[in-house]
Every structure is written in structure tokens, then in C-alpha cells.
C-alpha positions as CSV (number, residue, x, y, z in Angstrom):
1,M,17.7,27.8,14.7
2,Q,17.4,25.0,12.2
3,S,15.3,22.5,14.0
4,G,15.2,18.7,14.1
5,Q,11.8,18.9,12.4
6,E,13.2,21.1,9.6
7,F,15.9,18.4,9.1
8,V,13.3,15.7,8.7
9,V,11.2,17.8,6.3
10,Q,14.3,18.7,4.1
11,V,15.3,15.1,3.9
12,S,11.8,13.9,3.0
13,E,11.6,16.6,0.3
14,G,14.9,15.6,-1.3
15,E,16.6,18.9,-0.3
16,R,19.1,17.4,2.2
17,F,21.3,14.3,2.3
18,E,21.5,12.2,5.4
19,F,25.2,12.2,5.9
20,G,24.9,10.4,9.2
21,K,23.5,7.2,7.6
22,N,26.4,7.1,5.3
23,W,28.9,7.6,8.1
24,S,27.3,5.0,10.3
25,N,28.3,2.4,7.7
26,F,31.8,3.9,7.5
27,L,32.3,3.4,11.2
28,R,32.7,-0.3,10.6
29,R,35.9,0.2,8.7
30,I,37.6,2.7,11.1
31,D,40.7,1.0,12.5
32,E,44.0,2.1,13.8
33,R,45.4,2.5,10.3
34,A,42.5,4.9,9.3
35,I,43.0,6.8,12.6
36,A,46.8,7.2,11.9
37,E,46.1,8.4,8.3
38,S,43.6,10.9,9.5
39,M,46.1,12.1,12.2
40,N,48.7,12.7,9.6
41,A,46.3,14.8,7.5
42,V,45.3,16.9,10.6
43,R,48.9,17.5,11.5
44,S,49.7,18.6,8.0
45,A,46.6,20.9,7.8
46,L,47.3,22.5,11.1
47,R,51.1,22.5,10.8
48,A,51.4,21.0,14.3
49,E,52.6,17.7,15.7
50,N,50.4,17.8,18.8
51,L,47.6,19.9,20.2
52,G,48.3,19.4,23.9
53,G,46.6,22.1,26.0
54,L,44.6,23.5,23.1
55,T,40.9,23.7,22.5
56,V,39.3,22.5,19.3
57,L,35.8,23.2,17.9
58,D,34.9,20.5,15.4
59,I,32.0,21.9,13.3
60,G,30.1,19.1,11.5
61,S,31.8,16.2,13.2
62,G,30.4,13.7,10.8
63,S,31.8,10.2,11.5
64,G,33.6,11.5,14.5
65,L,37.0,10.5,13.1
66,S,38.5,14.0,13.2
67,S,37.2,14.6,16.8
68,L,38.9,11.3,17.9
69,V,42.1,12.4,16.3
70,F,42.1,15.8,18.0
71,R,41.5,14.1,21.3
72,R,44.4,11.7,20.7
73,L,46.6,14.7,19.8
74,G,45.9,16.1,23.3
75,A,43.3,18.7,22.6
76,S,40.1,19.4,24.5
77,V,37.4,18.8,21.9
78,T,33.9,20.3,21.4
79,A,32.1,18.6,18.6
80,F,28.7,19.2,17.1
81,D,26.7,18.4,14.0
82,F,23.3,19.3,12.6
83,D,22.6,15.7,11.3
84,P,21.4,13.6,14.2
85,G,22.9,10.5,12.6
86,S,26.3,12.1,12.5
87,V,26.0,13.1,16.2
88,A,25.3,9.4,16.9
89,C,28.4,8.4,15.0
90,T,30.6,10.8,16.9
91,Q,29.1,9.6,20.2
92,E,29.8,6.0,19.2
93,L,33.5,6.7,18.5
94,K,33.7,8.5,21.8
95,R,32.1,5.5,23.5
96,R,34.8,3.3,21.9
97,E,37.6,5.6,23.2
98,G,36.1,6.0,26.7
99,S,32.6,7.5,27.2
100,T,33.6,9.2,30.5
101,D,36.1,11.5,28.8
102,V,35.0,15.0,30.0
103,E,37.5,16.7,27.5
104,W,35.4,15.6,24.5
105,T,31.8,16.8,24.3
106,V,29.4,15.9,21.5
107,S,26.1,17.6,20.8
108,R,23.6,18.5,18.1
109,G,23.6,22.1,16.9
110,S,23.7,24.3,13.9
111,I,26.5,26.7,12.8
112,L,23.6,28.9,11.6
113,D,22.3,29.3,15.2
114,D,24.1,32.4,16.4
115,E,23.1,32.0,20.0
116,F,24.3,28.4,20.1
117,I,27.7,29.3,18.6
118,K,28.1,32.2,20.9
119,S,27.4,30.0,23.9
120,L,30.4,27.7,23.0
121,G,32.9,30.5,23.3
122,Q,36.2,30.8,21.3
123,F,38.8,28.2,20.5
124,D,42.5,27.7,19.6
125,V,41.4,25.7,16.6
126,V,38.2,25.8,14.7
127,Y,37.9,22.9,12.2
128,S,35.3,22.2,9.6
129,W,36.3,19.9,6.8
130,G,33.8,19.7,3.9
131,V,30.8,20.9,6.0
132,L,30.0,24.6,5.6
133,H,29.1,24.3,2.0
134,H,26.3,21.8,3.1
135,T,24.5,24.3,5.3
136,G,22.4,26.0,2.6
137,E,24.0,29.4,3.7
138,M,27.7,28.9,3.1
139,W,29.0,32.4,3.5
140,R,26.9,33.0,6.7
141,A,28.3,29.7,8.0
142,I,31.9,30.7,7.3
143,E,31.2,34.1,9.0
144,S,29.8,32.4,12.1
145,A,32.6,29.8,12.3
146,Q,35.4,32.4,12.0
147,R,34.0,34.3,15.0
148,A,34.7,31.2,17.2
149,V,38.5,31.5,16.5
150,R,40.3,33.3,19.3
151,L,43.1,35.7,18.4
152,G,46.2,33.7,17.5
153,G,44.1,30.7,16.7
154,R,43.8,28.6,13.6
155,F,40.8,28.2,11.3
156,C,40.9,25.1,9.1
157,I,38.1,24.6,6.5
158,A,37.6,22.7,3.3
159,I,35.2,24.1,0.7
160,Y,34.0,22.7,-2.6
161,N,35.8,24.1,-5.6
162,D,33.8,26.3,-8.0
163,Q,34.0,24.6,-11.4
164,G,31.4,26.9,-13.0
165,V,29.1,25.0,-15.3
166,W,30.4,21.7,-14.0
167,S,29.4,22.6,-10.5
168,R,25.9,23.3,-11.7
169,C,25.8,19.9,-13.4
170,W,26.9,18.3,-10.2
171,L,24.1,20.1,-8.3
172,A,21.6,18.5,-10.7
173,V,23.1,15.1,-10.1
174,K,22.8,15.6,-6.3
175,K,19.2,16.7,-6.6
176,A,18.3,13.7,-8.7
177,Y,19.9,11.4,-6.2
178,N,18.1,12.8,-3.2
179,R,14.7,12.9,-4.9
180,L,14.8,9.2,-6.0
181,P,13.3,6.5,-3.8
182,R,16.0,4.6,-1.8
183,G,15.7,1.5,-4.0
184,L,16.5,3.6,-7.2
185,K,19.3,5.7,-6.0
186,W,21.8,3.3,-7.6
187,L,20.6,4.8,-10.9
188,V,22.7,7.9,-10.0
189,V,25.5,6.3,-8.0
190,A,26.3,3.7,-10.7
191,P,27.2,6.1,-13.6
192,V,29.2,8.4,-11.2
193,F,31.1,5.4,-9.9
194,A,31.8,4.3,-13.5
195,Q,32.9,7.8,-14.5
196,Q,35.2,8.3,-11.6
197,W,36.6,4.8,-11.0
198,L,36.5,2.6,-14.1
199,P,39.3,4.6,-15.9
200,R,41.4,4.3,-12.8
201,F,40.8,0.5,-12.6
202,A,41.7,0.2,-16.3
203,L,44.9,2.1,-16.0
204,D,46.0,0.4,-12.8
205,S,45.1,-3.0,-14.5
206,L,47.6,-2.2,-17.2
207,R,50.2,-1.7,-14.5
208,G,49.4,-5.0,-12.9
209,N,47.3,-3.9,-9.9
210,P,43.7,-3.0,-10.7
211,L,42.8,-2.0,-7.2
212,K,46.0,0.0,-6.4
213,R,44.3,3.4,-6.1
214,W,41.2,2.0,-4.5
215,N,43.2,0.3,-1.7
216,A,45.5,3.3,-1.3
217,Y,42.5,5.8,-0.9
218,G,42.7,5.5,2.9
219,G,45.7,7.7,2.8
220,N,43.3,10.5,2.0
221,R,42.5,11.4,5.6
222,G,41.7,7.8,6.5
223,M,38.6,7.9,4.4
224,S,36.8,5.2,2.4
225,P,36.5,5.6,-1.4
226,W,33.0,4.1,-1.5
227,H,31.6,6.3,1.4
228,D,33.3,9.4,0.0
229,L,31.6,8.6,-3.4
230,V,28.2,8.3,-1.9
231,D,28.8,11.5,0.2
232,W,29.8,13.4,-3.0
233,V,26.8,12.1,-5.0
234,G,24.3,12.8,-2.3
235,G,25.7,15.9,-0.6
236,L,22.9,18.5,-0.4
237,P,22.7,21.4,0.2
238,F,25.6,22.1,-2.1
239,E,27.6,25.4,-2.6
240,V,31.0,26.2,-4.1
241,A,33.6,28.9,-4.0
242,K,36.8,29.8,-5.8
243,P,39.9,29.8,-3.6
244,E,40.4,33.6,-4.1
245,A,36.9,34.3,-2.8
246,I,37.8,32.4,0.4
247,F,41.1,34.2,0.7
248,Q,39.5,37.6,0.4
249,F,36.6,36.9,2.7
250,L,38.9,35.8,5.6
251,E,41.7,38.3,4.9
252,D,39.1,41.0,5.4
253,R,38.4,39.5,8.8
254,G,41.9,39.5,10.1
255,F,43.2,36.1,8.9
256,R,46.4,35.1,7.2
257,L,46.6,31.9,5.0
258,I,49.2,29.4,6.4
259,H,48.3,26.2,4.5
260,L,46.6,25.5,1.2
261,K,45.9,22.3,-0.6
262,T,43.8,22.5,-3.7
263,C,42.0,19.9,-5.9
264,A,43.8,21.3,-8.9
265,G,40.7,22.8,-10.5
266,K,38.8,19.6,-10.4
267,H,35.7,18.7,-8.4
268,G,36.2,18.2,-4.7
269,C,37.5,20.4,-1.8
270,N,40.1,23.1,-1.5
271,E,41.6,23.0,2.0
272,F,42.6,26.1,3.8
273,T,44.2,26.9,7.2
274,F,44.2,30.5,8.4
275,L,45.8,32.2,11.4
276,K,43.8,34.8,13.1
277,Q,46.0,37.9,13.5
278,K,43.5,40.5,14.4
279,T,39.8,41.0,15.3
């Protein structure tokens, strides 16, 4: 199993991003609007209005927002993350909702720990949005996650799009960010912010509302544009896959695609929901 000490060493050596620290700042802006936006995204991805009576495994719970949404939709939720800071964020959201809720468990664990995953059992929904490509062993992580889906269950994942040479360039950016001292990380964040957002600000200014897309960004799963930018710039480990590779991998394991949302060939995640039809 990946240990807590291994996590600390990887962070200190610039090989792993501390997602939990970023999410702890994001917690301050989670409100009912963000929760509602995230709920709409979950309903769309799973093609379900409610999850009453179902069990959900939230792999890489991050801020805890998705786990909270699953619980509000009526599911029994098992959430875990490898990053101790992310575990703390999910626990904090659970505390805000009601810390005595026995239908929502939060723990630290690794999708690469076969014994840990086996001990959890199987679920009606296995959800892992933008996580498995950060494990350092993406295909092994997808293999492990799909085993936790019971027959007739749904498997919802989001995986970074393979842009070929551009993905390799982004990997270099991420390595540079993680290897810089904290006080100099802005040297990487600033140009990426300029590249991604200044053209949008300029175009929206011509239309009379320079912050239109910045303020509307919450409609993207209830997320924050700034925290998503930092997550993107820092996110190590980093792996990518073409949509057809994900299709084939899971089709070979008895799954049928029921929902797809792509990033139109750009950087970012392609989102898939599969139905498990056979073992």
C-alpha cells in the first residue's frame, strides 16, 4: 500500500501535488448554490434524479462536495482519499452536514491497495472524477476501481484527455510547479492564468461583462475557476488517455457506455459513465 510516509516524501521531492491544501481553501466558498450545481452535474452524469437506497463509492473524495451531493440524493456513501488533506476536507463537510451520519463514512486509503479495496465490497455506483490519472498507475487504478462495481451498477470516471505533445508539455509545467519553493510557484501559475483567462476576459469585456465566464464557472460542477486552475497546474502525478482507449478497456471488462461528455479535444477531462452488464 502507498503509505503516509510515501506521500510526504513524494510531496517533498516535487513528485506529488497536495490537492488537499487547495481544497481546504475551496471549502470556504462552498454554499447551497455550489451544492446545487454539483448535484445537477451528478444527476446528468449518472442519468438519475435520485440515488435513494443505493450505495456509492467515492474514490478520491477531494473537497468532499461530491460525497455530500450523493448523500443528499439519498445514497449511502463510502468516501476515501489518499491525500490526508483531502480526507480532512471531506470530514469537515460531513461535520457541517451532521457528523453522526452513519450512512457516510470517510477514510484514508489508496485505490492501488488491493486488500483495502476488496475490504470495501461492491457498490451500485463507483465514482471517481478526475482522480485515477493522479495515482501514478492510472490503468491499474481503473482496473481496481471497476472491480468495485456490482453487476448492474454504474461506473463514472473522468480522465484527462490525451493531447499528444501538448500533454507532455503540460507534464513539464506541472513538474516545474511542484519543484519550485512555495513562494515562487506563482512563476508557473501566472503565465497559465494569463494563457487561459486573459483572452476570455478580453472577449467578455467587448461584450460588456468582463467577468461573465469567470462568475459563471460555478455551473461546472459547482467548482471554482481559481482552485481548478491551481489543481490543473499542480496536478501530479499526471497521466492521460484517449477516449477510445477508455472505451475499449472497460468494454473488455463487461461495461457499456451510457454517458459521455468530452472536452472537445482540448486539455481537461473526458467524462464517462458505464453500466456493468457482465463480470
